[in-house]
C-alpha positions, 0 to 999 in steps of 0.5 A: 758850757753843758752840751745841748741834748740834741747835739751828737757826742764829740766821739760820734762826730769825730768818727763820722768825719774820719770815715768821710775823709777815708772814703774821700781819700779812697775815691781820689785814689781810684780816680787817679789810678783810672786816669793813669791807666787811661794814659798808660802805654804798654811797652814790651821791653818793660818788666811784667806789670809795669807801664810807661806813662807820659810825663805830662800826665803826672 
């Protein structure tokens, strides 16, 4: 079946979908990091840059 002239090409549609998925994944990661940082407990006996997170928040 021929493509309607008003439809966007499949390559453009697939690229738009790929970019949308990438943006959603990045946003989701930022929200998870923010949630973990909120629940983090900084303990002096942990190596530098490490935090302790309560198991319930995982």
